[in-house]
PDB file with SEQRES, HELIX, SHEET and CRYST1 records, atoms N, CA, C and O in Angstrom:
SEQRES   1 A   85  MET LYS ARG LEU LYS ASP PHE ARG THR ALA LEU ARG ARG          
SEQRES   2 A   85  LEU ALA LEU ARG VAL ALA CYS ALA TYR GLY VAL VAL THR          
SEQRES   3 A   85  ILE ALA TRP PRO LEU ARG VAL PHE ALA SER THR THR GLY          
SEQRES   4 A   85  ILE LEU PRO TRP ASP ALA PRO LEU THR THR LEU GLN ASN          
SEQRES   5 A   85  ASP LEU GLN GLY PRO VAL ALA HIS ALA ILE THR THR SER          
SEQRES   6 A   85  ALA ILE ILE GLY THR GLY ILE LEU TRP SER VAL SER GLU          
SEQRES   7 A   85  HIS VAL ARG HIS VAL GLY ALA                                  
HELIX    1 AA1 LYS A    2  GLY A   23  1                                  22    
HELIX    2 AA2 VAL A   24  ALA A   28  3                                   5    
HELIX    3 AA3 TRP A   29  SER A   36  1                                   8    
HELIX    4 AA4 ASP A   44  ASP A   53  1                                  10    
HELIX    5 AA5 PRO A   57  VAL A   76  1                                  20    
CRYST1    1.000    1.000    1.000  90.00  90.00  90.00 P 1           1          
ATOM      1  N   MET A   1     209.855 146.006 -19.735  1.00  0.00           N  
ATOM      2  CA  MET A   1     208.557 146.030 -20.125  1.00  0.00           C  
ATOM      3  C   MET A   1     208.178 144.839 -21.025  1.00  0.00           C  
ATOM      4  O   MET A   1     207.077 144.294 -20.955  1.00  0.00           O  
ATOM      5  N   LYS A   2     209.177 144.458 -21.897  1.00  0.00           N  
ATOM      6  CA  LYS A   2     208.933 143.361 -22.804  1.00  0.00           C  
ATOM      7  C   LYS A   2     208.830 142.072 -22.005  1.00  0.00           C  
ATOM      8  O   LYS A   2     208.061 141.190 -22.385  1.00  0.00           O  
ATOM      9  N   ARG A   3     209.563 141.929 -20.928  1.00  0.00           N  
ATOM     10  CA  ARG A   3     209.508 140.659 -20.147  1.00  0.00           C  
ATOM     11  C   ARG A   3     208.068 140.579 -19.515  1.00  0.00           C  
ATOM     12  O   ARG A   3     207.477 139.502 -19.444  1.00  0.00           O  
ATOM     13  N   LEU A   4     207.543 141.723 -19.071  1.00  0.00           N  
ATOM     14  CA  LEU A   4     206.230 141.652 -18.478  1.00  0.00           C  
ATOM     15  C   LEU A   4     205.148 141.234 -19.535  1.00  0.00           C  
ATOM     16  O   LEU A   4     204.217 140.488 -19.233  1.00  0.00           O  
ATOM     17  N   LYS A   5     205.313 141.730 -20.732  1.00  0.00           N  
ATOM     18  CA  LYS A   5     204.415 141.393 -21.844  1.00  0.00           C  
ATOM     19  C   LYS A   5     204.529 139.906 -22.141  1.00  0.00           C  
ATOM     20  O   LYS A   5     203.528 139.208 -22.307  1.00  0.00           O  
ATOM     21  N   ASP A   6     205.731 139.452 -22.202  1.00  0.00           N  
ATOM     22  CA  ASP A   6     205.936 137.951 -22.527  1.00  0.00           C  
ATOM     23  C   ASP A   6     205.370 137.165 -21.375  1.00  0.00           C  
ATOM     24  O   ASP A   6     204.762 136.121 -21.611  1.00  0.00           O  
ATOM     25  N   PHE A   7     205.529 137.596 -20.148  1.00  0.00           N  
ATOM     26  CA  PHE A   7     205.020 136.837 -19.050  1.00  0.00           C  
ATOM     27  C   PHE A   7     203.483 136.793 -19.104  1.00  0.00           C  
ATOM     28  O   PHE A   7     202.901 135.747 -18.816  1.00  0.00           O  
ATOM     29  N   ARG A   8     202.830 137.868 -19.455  1.00  0.00           N  
ATOM     30  CA  ARG A   8     201.376 137.952 -19.532  1.00  0.00           C  
ATOM     31  C   ARG A   8     200.932 136.983 -20.738  1.00  0.00           C  
ATOM     32  O   ARG A   8     199.944 136.261 -20.608  1.00  0.00           O  
ATOM     33  N   THR A   9     201.610 136.994 -21.775  1.00  0.00           N  
ATOM     34  CA  THR A   9     201.289 136.162 -22.898  1.00  0.00           C  
ATOM     35  C   THR A   9     201.381 134.647 -22.513  1.00  0.00           C  
ATOM     36  O   THR A   9     200.516 133.848 -22.872  1.00  0.00           O  
ATOM     37  N   ALA A  10     202.440 134.299 -21.786  1.00  0.00           N  
ATOM     38  CA  ALA A  10     202.680 132.948 -21.372  1.00  0.00           C  
ATOM     39  C   ALA A  10     201.585 132.588 -20.357  1.00  0.00           C  
ATOM     40  O   ALA A  10     201.065 131.472 -20.374  1.00  0.00           O  
ATOM     41  N   LEU A  11     201.253 133.489 -19.517  1.00  0.00           N  
ATOM     42  CA  LEU A  11     200.153 133.239 -18.534  1.00  0.00           C  
ATOM     43  C   LEU A  11     198.835 132.965 -19.165  1.00  0.00           C  
ATOM     44  O   LEU A  11     198.081 132.093 -18.733  1.00  0.00           O  
ATOM     45  N   ARG A  12     198.559 133.724 -20.203  1.00  0.00           N  
ATOM     46  CA  ARG A  12     197.291 133.544 -20.928  1.00  0.00           C  
ATOM     47  C   ARG A  12     197.232 132.228 -21.639  1.00  0.00           C  
ATOM     48  O   ARG A  12     196.192 131.571 -21.675  1.00  0.00           O  
ATOM     49  N   ARG A  13     198.347 131.844 -22.203  1.00  0.00           N  
ATOM     50  CA  ARG A  13     198.398 130.522 -22.867  1.00  0.00           C  
ATOM     51  C   ARG A  13     198.219 129.416 -21.813  1.00  0.00           C  
ATOM     52  O   ARG A  13     197.491 128.450 -22.040  1.00  0.00           O  
ATOM     53  N   LEU A  14     198.889 129.566 -20.660  1.00  0.00           N  
ATOM     54  CA  LEU A  14     198.697 128.587 -19.585  1.00  0.00           C  
ATOM     55  C   LEU A  14     197.237 128.533 -19.121  1.00  0.00           C  
ATOM     56  O   LEU A  14     196.692 127.455 -18.882  1.00  0.00           O  
ATOM     57  N   ALA A  15     196.608 129.718 -18.996  1.00  0.00           N  
ATOM     58  CA  ALA A  15     195.218 129.749 -18.560  1.00  0.00           C  
ATOM     59  C   ALA A  15     194.335 129.085 -19.564  1.00  0.00           C  
ATOM     60  O   ALA A  15     193.364 128.426 -19.193  1.00  0.00           O  
ATOM     61  N   LEU A  16     194.657 129.245 -20.898  1.00  0.00           N  
ATOM     62  CA  LEU A  16     193.793 128.645 -21.966  1.00  0.00           C  
ATOM     63  C   LEU A  16     194.036 127.162 -21.972  1.00  0.00           C  
ATOM     64  O   LEU A  16     193.096 126.420 -22.260  1.00  0.00           O  
ATOM     65  N   ARG A  17     195.213 126.668 -21.681  1.00  0.00           N  
ATOM     66  CA  ARG A  17     195.475 125.237 -21.626  1.00  0.00           C  
ATOM     67  C   ARG A  17     194.786 124.650 -20.453  1.00  0.00           C  
ATOM     68  O   ARG A  17     194.196 123.579 -20.595  1.00  0.00           O  
ATOM     69  N   VAL A  18     194.805 125.253 -19.308  1.00  0.00           N  
ATOM     70  CA  VAL A  18     194.184 124.775 -18.101  1.00  0.00           C  
ATOM     71  C   VAL A  18     192.626 124.726 -18.286  1.00  0.00           C  
ATOM     72  O   VAL A  18     191.977 123.772 -17.858  1.00  0.00           O  
ATOM     73  N   ALA A  19     192.027 125.824 -18.961  1.00  0.00           N  
ATOM     74  CA  ALA A  19     190.615 125.803 -19.222  1.00  0.00           C  
ATOM     75  C   ALA A  19     190.243 124.709 -20.152  1.00  0.00           C  
ATOM     76  O   ALA A  19     189.180 124.118 -19.964  1.00  0.00           O  
ATOM     77  N   CYS A  20     191.041 124.379 -21.164  1.00  0.00           N  
ATOM     78  CA  CYS A  20     190.811 123.333 -22.083  1.00  0.00           C  
ATOM     79  C   CYS A  20     190.828 121.998 -21.409  1.00  0.00           C  
ATOM     80  O   CYS A  20     189.951 121.163 -21.627  1.00  0.00           O  
ATOM     81  N   ALA A  21     191.840 121.795 -20.577  1.00  0.00           N  
ATOM     82  CA  ALA A  21     191.981 120.561 -19.806  1.00  0.00           C  
ATOM     83  C   ALA A  21     190.740 120.369 -18.914  1.00  0.00           C  
ATOM     84  O   ALA A  21     190.169 119.281 -18.834  1.00  0.00           O  
ATOM     85  N   TYR A  22     190.343 121.484 -18.240  1.00  0.00           N  
ATOM     86  CA  TYR A  22     189.231 121.385 -17.338  1.00  0.00           C  
ATOM     87  C   TYR A  22     187.944 121.007 -18.076  1.00  0.00           C  
ATOM     88  O   TYR A  22     187.127 120.241 -17.565  1.00  0.00           O  
ATOM     89  N   GLY A  23     187.769 121.576 -19.335  1.00  0.00           N  
ATOM     90  CA  GLY A  23     186.607 121.257 -20.103  1.00  0.00           C  
ATOM     91  C   GLY A  23     186.675 119.722 -20.551  1.00  0.00           C  
ATOM     92  O   GLY A  23     185.644 119.052 -20.618  1.00  0.00           O  
ATOM     93  N   VAL A  24     187.822 119.243 -20.827  1.00  0.00           N  
ATOM     94  CA  VAL A  24     187.926 117.793 -21.242  1.00  0.00           C  
ATOM     95  C   VAL A  24     187.571 116.901 -20.023  1.00  0.00           C  
ATOM     96  O   VAL A  24     186.875 115.894 -20.149  1.00  0.00           O  
ATOM     97  N   VAL A  25     188.094 117.330 -18.801  1.00  0.00           N  
ATOM     98  CA  VAL A  25     187.823 116.486 -17.645  1.00  0.00           C  
ATOM     99  C   VAL A  25     186.348 116.550 -17.249  1.00  0.00           C  
ATOM    100  O   VAL A  25     185.778 115.542 -16.833  1.00  0.00           O  
ATOM    101  N   THR A  26     185.762 117.651 -17.366  1.00  0.00           N  
ATOM    102  CA  THR A  26     184.387 117.777 -16.903  1.00  0.00           C  
ATOM    103  C   THR A  26     183.317 117.407 -17.831  1.00  0.00           C  
ATOM    104  O   THR A  26     182.189 117.128 -17.423  1.00  0.00           O  
ATOM    105  N   ILE A  27     183.661 117.398 -19.149  1.00  0.00           N  
ATOM    106  CA  ILE A  27     182.662 117.105 -20.215  1.00  0.00           C  
ATOM    107  C   ILE A  27     182.915 115.800 -20.877  1.00  0.00           C  
ATOM    108  O   ILE A  27     182.026 114.950 -20.939  1.00  0.00           O  
ATOM    109  N   ALA A  28     184.169 115.603 -21.402  1.00  0.00           N  
ATOM    110  CA  ALA A  28     184.443 114.450 -22.231  1.00  0.00           C  
ATOM    111  C   ALA A  28     184.501 113.183 -21.443  1.00  0.00           C  
ATOM    112  O   ALA A  28     183.918 112.190 -21.876  1.00  0.00           O  
ATOM    113  N   TRP A  29     185.173 113.144 -20.297  1.00  0.00           N  
ATOM    114  CA  TRP A  29     185.314 111.918 -19.556  1.00  0.00           C  
ATOM    115  C   TRP A  29     183.991 111.409 -19.079  1.00  0.00           C  
ATOM    116  O   TRP A  29     183.747 110.216 -19.257  1.00  0.00           O  
ATOM    117  N   PRO A  30     183.049 112.229 -18.453  1.00  0.00           N  
ATOM    118  CA  PRO A  30     181.807 111.757 -17.988  1.00  0.00           C  
ATOM    119  C   PRO A  30     180.939 111.166 -19.198  1.00  0.00           C  
ATOM    120  O   PRO A  30     180.190 110.203 -19.028  1.00  0.00           O  
ATOM    121  N   LEU A  31     181.089 111.790 -20.392  1.00  0.00           N  
ATOM    122  CA  LEU A  31     180.341 111.245 -21.511  1.00  0.00           C  
ATOM    123  C   LEU A  31     180.836 109.904 -21.938  1.00  0.00           C  
ATOM    124  O   LEU A  31     180.053 109.068 -22.390  1.00  0.00           O  
ATOM    125  N   ARG A  32     182.124 109.673 -21.808  1.00  0.00           N  
ATOM    126  CA  ARG A  32     182.636 108.334 -22.120  1.00  0.00           C  
ATOM    127  C   ARG A  32     182.095 107.289 -21.088  1.00  0.00           C  
ATOM    128  O   ARG A  32     181.776 106.155 -21.445  1.00  0.00           O  
ATOM    129  N   VAL A  33     182.011 107.698 -19.861  1.00  0.00           N  
ATOM    130  CA  VAL A  33     181.515 106.775 -18.817  1.00  0.00           C  
ATOM    131  C   VAL A  33     180.053 106.504 -19.095  1.00  0.00           C  
ATOM    132  O   VAL A  33     179.668 105.338 -19.009  1.00  0.00           O  
ATOM    133  N   PHE A  34     179.201 107.455 -19.419  1.00  0.00           N  
ATOM    134  CA  PHE A  34     177.815 107.228 -19.695  1.00  0.00           C  
ATOM    135  C   PHE A  34     177.706 106.353 -20.936  1.00  0.00           C  
ATOM    136  O   PHE A  34     176.833 105.487 -20.992  1.00  0.00           O  
ATOM    137  N   ALA A  35     178.550 106.549 -21.915  1.00  0.00           N  
ATOM    138  CA  ALA A  35     178.524 105.746 -23.130  1.00  0.00           C  
ATOM    139  C   ALA A  35     178.773 104.289 -22.878  1.00  0.00           C  
ATOM    140  O   ALA A  35     178.173 103.404 -23.488  1.00  0.00           O  
ATOM    141  N   SER A  36     179.731 104.059 -21.907  1.00  0.00           N  
ATOM    142  CA  SER A  36     180.137 102.691 -21.735  1.00  0.00           C  
ATOM    143  C   SER A  36     179.067 101.887 -20.942  1.00  0.00           C  
ATOM    144  O   SER A  36     179.044 100.659 -21.029  1.00  0.00           O  
ATOM    145  N   THR A  37     178.159 102.585 -20.154  1.00  0.00           N  
ATOM    146  CA  THR A  37     177.247 101.876 -19.290  1.00  0.00           C  
ATOM    147  C   THR A  37     175.924 101.528 -20.096  1.00  0.00           C  
ATOM    148  O   THR A  37     175.024 100.883 -19.559  1.00  0.00           O  
ATOM    149  N   THR A  38     175.844 101.956 -21.338  1.00  0.00           N  
ATOM    150  CA  THR A  38     174.616 101.637 -22.066  1.00  0.00           C  
ATOM    151  C   THR A  38     174.660 100.184 -22.710  1.00  0.00           C  
ATOM    152  O   THR A  38     173.623  99.676 -23.135  1.00  0.00           O  
ATOM    153  N   GLY A  39     175.793  99.575 -22.768  1.00  0.00           N  
ATOM    154  CA  GLY A  39     175.868  98.240 -23.337  1.00  0.00           C  
ATOM    155  C   GLY A  39     175.524  97.166 -22.327  1.00  0.00           C  
ATOM    156  O   GLY A  39     175.130  97.443 -21.195  1.00  0.00           O  
ATOM    157  N   ILE A  40     175.682  95.941 -22.769  1.00  0.00           N  
ATOM    158  CA  ILE A  40     175.487  94.793 -21.926  1.00  0.00           C  
ATOM    159  C   ILE A  40     176.677  94.591 -20.987  1.00  0.00           C  
ATOM    160  O   ILE A  40     177.806  94.476 -21.466  1.00  0.00           O  
ATOM    161  N   LEU A  41     176.466  94.542 -19.655  1.00  0.00           N  
ATOM    162  CA  LEU A  41     177.507  94.375 -18.803  1.00  0.00           C  
ATOM    163  C   LEU A  41     177.686  92.966 -18.370  1.00  0.00           C  
ATOM    164  O   LEU A  41     176.706  92.226 -18.454  1.00  0.00           O  
ATOM    165  N   PRO A  42     178.808  92.498 -17.921  1.00  0.00           N  
ATOM    166  CA  PRO A  42     179.081  91.083 -17.637  1.00  0.00           C  
ATOM    167  C   PRO A  42     178.192  90.517 -16.493  1.00  0.00           C  
ATOM    168  O   PRO A  42     177.945  89.313 -16.430  1.00  0.00           O  
ATOM    169  N   TRP A  43     177.721  91.411 -15.595  1.00  0.00           N  
ATOM    170  CA  TRP A  43     176.940  90.924 -14.457  1.00  0.00           C  
ATOM    171  C   TRP A  43     175.485  91.086 -14.704  1.00  0.00           C  
ATOM    172  O   TRP A  43     174.725  90.837 -13.767  1.00  0.00           O  
ATOM    173  N   ASP A  44     175.000  91.470 -15.843  1.00  0.00           N  
ATOM    174  CA  ASP A  44     173.601  91.629 -16.131  1.00  0.00           C  
ATOM    175  C   ASP A  44     172.838  90.294 -16.072  1.00  0.00           C  
ATOM    176  O   ASP A  44     171.751  90.218 -15.499  1.00  0.00           O  
ATOM    177  N   ALA A  45     173.418  89.251 -16.667  1.00  0.00           N  
ATOM    178  CA  ALA A  45     172.774  87.953 -16.753  1.00  0.00           C  
ATOM    179  C   ALA A  45     172.641  87.278 -15.374  1.00  0.00           C  
ATOM    180  O   ALA A  45     171.581  86.715 -15.101  1.00  0.00           O  
ATOM    181  N   PRO A  46     173.627  87.303 -14.515  1.00  0.00           N  
ATOM    182  CA  PRO A  46     173.381  86.760 -13.116  1.00  0.00           C  
ATOM    183  C   PRO A  46     172.458  87.540 -12.314  1.00  0.00           C  
ATOM    184  O   PRO A  46     171.649  86.991 -11.566  1.00  0.00           O  
ATOM    185  N   LEU A  47     172.553  88.913 -12.452  1.00  0.00           N  
ATOM    186  CA  LEU A  47     171.560  89.680 -11.669  1.00  0.00           C  
ATOM    187  C   LEU A  47     170.112  89.487 -12.160  1.00  0.00           C  
ATOM    188  O   LEU A  47     169.182  89.487 -11.353  1.00  0.00           O  
ATOM    189  N   THR A  48     169.929  89.331 -13.425  1.00  0.00           N  
ATOM    190  CA  THR A  48     168.558  89.024 -13.966  1.00  0.00           C  
ATOM    191  C   THR A  48     168.113  87.743 -13.469  1.00  0.00           C  
ATOM    192  O   THR A  48     166.968  87.645 -13.028  1.00  0.00           O  
ATOM    193  N   THR A  49     168.934  86.696 -13.493  1.00  0.00           N  
ATOM    194  CA  THR A  49     168.634  85.338 -12.959  1.00  0.00           C  
ATOM    195  C   THR A  49     168.202  85.462 -11.495  1.00  0.00           C  
ATOM    196  O   THR A  49     167.171  84.919 -11.100  1.00  0.00           O  
ATOM    197  N   LEU A  50     169.022  86.205 -10.667  1.00  0.00           N  
ATOM    198  CA  LEU A  50     168.637  86.281  -9.278  1.00  0.00           C  
ATOM    199  C   LEU A  50     167.421  87.096  -9.038  1.00  0.00           C  
ATOM    200  O   LEU A  50     166.691  86.811  -8.088  1.00  0.00           O  
ATOM    201  N   GLN A  51     167.137  88.124  -9.855  1.00  0.00           N  
ATOM    202  CA  GLN A  51     165.957  88.875  -9.715  1.00  0.00           C  
ATOM    203  C   GLN A  51     164.726  88.007 -10.030  1.00  0.00           C  
ATOM    204  O   GLN A  51     163.703  88.098  -9.351  1.00  0.00           O  
ATOM    205  N   ASN A  52     164.838  87.173 -11.060  1.00  0.00           N  
ATOM    206  CA  ASN A  52     163.707  86.304 -11.432  1.00  0.00           C  
ATOM    207  C   ASN A  52     163.496  85.190 -10.480  1.00  0.00           C  
ATOM    208  O   ASN A  52     162.367  84.723 -10.323  1.00  0.00           O  
ATOM    209  N   ASP A  53     164.574  84.720  -9.808  1.00  0.00           N  
ATOM    210  CA  ASP A  53     164.418  83.668  -8.800  1.00  0.00           C  
ATOM    211  C   ASP A  53     163.808  84.182  -7.493  1.00  0.00           C  
ATOM    212  O   ASP A  53     163.091  83.451  -6.809  1.00  0.00           O  
ATOM    213  N   LEU A  54     164.089  85.420  -7.156  1.00  0.00           N  
ATOM    214  CA  LEU A  54     163.678  85.972  -5.865  1.00  0.00           C  
ATOM    215  C   LEU A  54     162.424  86.749  -5.989  1.00  0.00           C  
ATOM    216  O   LEU A  54     162.419  87.964  -5.789  1.00  0.00           O  
ATOM    217  N   GLN A  55     161.317  86.057  -6.326  1.00  0.00           N  
ATOM    218  CA  GLN A  55     159.995  86.716  -6.396  1.00  0.00           C  
ATOM    219  C   GLN A  55     159.021  85.896  -5.576  1.00  0.00           C  
ATOM    220  O   GLN A  55     159.164  84.687  -5.395  1.00  0.00           O  
ATOM    221  N   GLY A  56     158.020  86.620  -5.089  1.00  0.00           N  
ATOM    222  CA  GLY A  56     156.958  85.950  -4.294  1.00  0.00           C  
ATOM    223  C   GLY A  56     157.444  85.738  -2.876  1.00  0.00           C  
ATOM    224  O   GLY A  56     158.147  86.572  -2.305  1.00  0.00           O  
ATOM    225  N   PRO A  57     157.052  84.603  -2.322  1.00  0.00           N  
ATOM    226  CA  PRO A  57     157.290  84.314  -0.825  1.00  0.00           C  
ATOM    227  C   PRO A  57     158.822  84.141  -0.494  1.00  0.00           C  
ATOM    228  O   PRO A  57     159.249  84.406   0.630  1.00  0.00           O  
ATOM    229  N   VAL A  58     159.612  83.701  -1.481  1.00  0.00           N  
ATOM    230  CA  VAL A  58     161.109  83.623  -1.260  1.00  0.00           C  
ATOM    231  C   VAL A  58     161.627  85.024  -0.994  1.00  0.00           C  
ATOM    232  O   VAL A  58     162.378  85.255  -0.047  1.00  0.00           O  
ATOM    233  N   ALA A  59     161.226  85.932  -1.822  1.00  0.00           N  
ATOM    234  CA  ALA A  59     161.756  87.363  -1.698  1.00  0.00           C  
ATOM    235  C   ALA A  59     161.311  87.930  -0.344  1.00  0.00           C  
ATOM    236  O   ALA A  59     162.093  88.618   0.313  1.00  0.00           O  
ATOM    237  N   HIS A  60     160.068  87.655   0.087  1.00  0.00           N  
ATOM    238  CA  HIS A  60     159.585  88.232   1.364  1.00  0.00           C  
ATOM    239  C   HIS A  60     160.297  87.642   2.484  1.00  0.00           C  
ATOM    240  O   HIS A  60     160.611  88.354   3.438  1.00  0.00           O  
ATOM    241  N   ALA A  61     160.596  86.336   2.452  1.00  0.00           N  
ATOM    242  CA  ALA A  61     161.346  85.639   3.521  1.00  0.00           C  
ATOM    243  C   ALA A  61     162.815  86.179   3.612  1.00  0.00           C  
ATOM    244  O   ALA A  61     163.309  86.496   4.694  1.00  0.00           O  
ATOM    245  N   ILE A  62     163.460  86.264   2.468  1.00  0.00           N  
ATOM    246  CA  ILE A  62     164.842  86.763   2.534  1.00  0.00           C  
ATOM    247  C   ILE A  62     164.896  88.234   2.940  1.00  0.00           C  
ATOM    248  O   ILE A  62     165.818  88.616   3.661  1.00  0.00           O  
ATOM    249  N   THR A  63     163.960  89.073   2.518  1.00  0.00           N  
ATOM    250  CA  THR A  63     163.909  90.444   2.920  1.00  0.00           C  
ATOM    251  C   THR A  63     163.643  90.577   4.393  1.00  0.00           C  
ATOM    252  O   THR A  63     164.289  91.369   5.079  1.00  0.00           O  
ATOM    253  N   THR A  64     162.699  89.810   4.883  1.00  0.00           N  
ATOM    254  CA  THR A  64     162.356  89.907   6.327  1.00  0.00           C  
ATOM    255  C   THR A  64     163.543  89.405   7.207  1.00  0.00           C  
ATOM    256  O   THR A  64     163.846  89.968   8.259  1.00  0.00           O  
ATOM    257  N   SER A  65     164.164  88.368   6.740  1.00  0.00           N  
ATOM    258  CA  SER A  65     165.357  87.845   7.569  1.00  0.00           C  
ATOM    259  C   SER A  65     166.499  88.866   7.459  1.00  0.00           C  
ATOM    260  O   SER A  65     167.190  89.105   8.450  1.00  0.00           O  
ATOM    261  N   ALA A  66     166.716  89.469   6.295  1.00  0.00           N  
ATOM    262  CA  ALA A  66     167.735  90.467   6.228  1.00  0.00           C  
ATOM    263  C   ALA A  66     167.484  91.709   7.091  1.00  0.00           C  
ATOM    264  O   ALA A  66     168.416  92.245   7.692  1.00  0.00           O  
ATOM    265  N   ILE A  67     166.205  92.174   7.155  1.00  0.00           N  
ATOM    266  CA  ILE A  67     165.879  93.295   8.039  1.00  0.00           C  
ATOM    267  C   ILE A  67     166.045  92.921   9.505  1.00  0.00           C  
ATOM    268  O   ILE A  67     166.628  93.685  10.275  1.00  0.00           O  
ATOM    269  N   ILE A  68     165.529  91.730   9.910  1.00  0.00           N  
ATOM    270  CA  ILE A  68     165.719  91.323  11.312  1.00  0.00           C  
ATOM    271  C   ILE A  68     167.199  91.131  11.613  1.00  0.00           C  
ATOM    272  O   ILE A  68     167.624  91.545  12.691  1.00  0.00           O  
ATOM    273  N   GLY A  69     168.017  90.538  10.752  1.00  0.00           N  
ATOM    274  CA  GLY A  69     169.396  90.334  11.025  1.00  0.00           C  
ATOM    275  C   GLY A  69     170.134  91.635  11.125  1.00  0.00           C  
ATOM    276  O   GLY A  69     170.995  91.762  11.994  1.00  0.00           O  
ATOM    277  N   THR A  70     169.845  92.643  10.266  1.00  0.00           N  
ATOM    278  CA  THR A  70     170.430  93.858  10.331  1.00  0.00           C  
ATOM    279  C   THR A  70     170.090  94.633  11.664  1.00  0.00           C  
ATOM    280  O   THR A  70     170.923  95.284  12.295  1.00  0.00           O  
ATOM    281  N   GLY A  71     168.759  94.483  12.018  1.00  0.00           N  
ATOM    282  CA  GLY A  71     168.393  95.149  13.272  1.00  0.00           C  
ATOM    283  C   GLY A  71     169.103  94.552  14.530  1.00  0.00           C  
ATOM    284  O   GLY A  71     169.534  95.262  15.438  1.00  0.00           O  
ATOM    285  N   ILE A  72     169.188  93.201  14.508  1.00  0.00           N  
ATOM    286  CA  ILE A  72     169.918  92.574  15.639  1.00  0.00           C  
ATOM    287  C   ILE A  72     171.377  92.977  15.644  1.00  0.00           C  
ATOM    288  O   ILE A  72     171.910  93.358  16.686  1.00  0.00           O  
ATOM    289  N   LEU A  73     172.001  92.904  14.546  1.00  0.00           N  
ATOM    290  CA  LEU A  73     173.464  93.329  14.472  1.00  0.00           C  
ATOM    291  C   LEU A  73     173.612  94.776  14.903  1.00  0.00           C  
ATOM    292  O   LEU A  73     174.595  95.136  15.551  1.00  0.00           O  
ATOM    293  N   TRP A  74     172.664  95.588  14.555  1.00  0.00           N  
ATOM    294  CA  TRP A  74     172.838  97.025  14.895  1.00  0.00           C  
ATOM    295  C   TRP A  74     172.580  97.243  16.369  1.00  0.00           C  
ATOM    296  O   TRP A  74     173.193  98.100  17.004  1.00  0.00           O  
ATOM    297  N   SER A  75     171.647  96.440  16.915  1.00  0.00           N  
ATOM    298  CA  SER A  75     171.356  96.654  18.350  1.00  0.00           C  
ATOM    299  C   SER A  75     172.399  96.076  19.312  1.00  0.00           C  
ATOM    300  O   SER A  75     172.468  96.531  20.454  1.00  0.00           O  
ATOM    301  N   VAL A  76     173.210  95.098  18.908  1.00  0.00           N  
ATOM    302  CA  VAL A  76     174.161  94.633  19.789  1.00  0.00           C  
ATOM    303  C   VAL A  76     175.563  95.234  19.547  1.00  0.00           C  
ATOM    304  O   VAL A  76     176.493  94.933  20.294  1.00  0.00           O  
ATOM    305  N   SER A  77     175.716  96.062  18.529  1.00  0.00           N  
ATOM    306  CA  SER A  77     177.012  96.688  18.219  1.00  0.00           C  
ATOM    307  C   SER A  77     177.191  97.880  19.125  1.00  0.00           C  
ATOM    308  O   SER A  77     176.230  98.375  19.715  1.00  0.00           O  
ATOM    309  N   GLU A  78     178.402  98.335  19.236  1.00  0.00           N  
ATOM    310  CA  GLU A  78     178.720  99.528  20.084  1.00  0.00           C  
ATOM    311  C   GLU A  78     178.423 100.744  19.262  1.00  0.00           C  
ATOM    312  O   GLU A  78     178.785 100.824  18.088  1.00  0.00           O  
ATOM    313  N   HIS A  79     177.806 101.631  19.843  1.00  0.00           N  
ATOM    314  CA  HIS A  79     177.515 102.933  19.225  1.00  0.00           C  
ATOM    315  C   HIS A  79     178.297 103.986  19.932  1.00  0.00           C  
ATOM    316  O   HIS A  79     177.805 104.683  20.819  1.00  0.00           O  
ATOM    317  N   VAL A  80     179.604 104.090  19.493  1.00  0.00           N  
ATOM    318  CA  VAL A  80     180.438 105.066  20.121  1.00  0.00           C  
ATOM    319  C   VAL A  80     180.583 106.286  19.256  1.00  0.00           C  
ATOM    320  O   VAL A  80     180.850 106.144  18.063  1.00  0.00           O  
ATOM    321  N   ARG A  81     180.421 107.483  19.790  1.00  0.00           N  
ATOM    322  CA  ARG A  81     180.561 108.647  19.013  1.00  0.00           C  
ATOM    323  C   ARG A  81     181.992 109.153  19.153  1.00  0.00           C  
ATOM    324  O   ARG A  81     182.468 109.438  20.252  1.00  0.00           O  
ATOM    325  N   HIS A  82     182.641 109.252  18.042  1.00  0.00           N  
ATOM    326  CA  HIS A  82     184.001 109.675  18.067  1.00  0.00           C  
ATOM    327  C   HIS A  82     184.026 111.169  17.856  1.00  0.00           C  
ATOM    328  O   HIS A  82     183.555 111.678  16.839  1.00  0.00           O  
ATOM    329  N   VAL A  83     184.588 111.874  18.840  1.00  0.00           N  
ATOM    330  CA  VAL A  83     184.703 113.324  18.768  1.00  0.00           C  
ATOM    331  C   VAL A  83     186.162 113.665  18.531  1.00  0.00           C  
ATOM    332  O   VAL A  83     187.047 113.187  19.240  1.00  0.00           O  
ATOM    333  N   GLY A  84     186.411 114.518  17.502  1.00  0.00           N  
ATOM    334  CA  GLY A  84     187.765 114.936  17.168  1.00  0.00           C  
ATOM    335  C   GLY A  84     188.425 115.735  18.312  1.00  0.00           C  
ATOM    336  O   GLY A  84     187.768 116.565  18.941  1.00  0.00           O  
ATOM    337  N   ALA A  85     189.677 115.494  18.573  1.00  0.00           N  
ATOM    338  CA  ALA A  85     190.384 116.196  19.643  1.00  0.00           C  
ATOM    339  C   ALA A  85     190.837 117.575  19.265  1.00  0.00           C  
ATOM    340  O   ALA A  85     191.445 118.271  20.079  1.00  0.00           O  
TER     341      ALA A  85                                                      
END                                                                             
């Protein structure tokens, strides 16, 4: 009977540790990720420059050519449906 009680105590401790680890994984790690994205990132300056350069008729021409190119590539590609065996 004592072994069963010790086993239950050990199981409760394990469950508490697993619950604590789960809390850290689901709460603390995402908060660190969100905290790190609020600063200045290394690619912010090039993206801002690109965004400022691609305004007006240049943006319309690039967007139109990208849409047309994507449509052409999609139309000439093979559309094979793979069915699992």
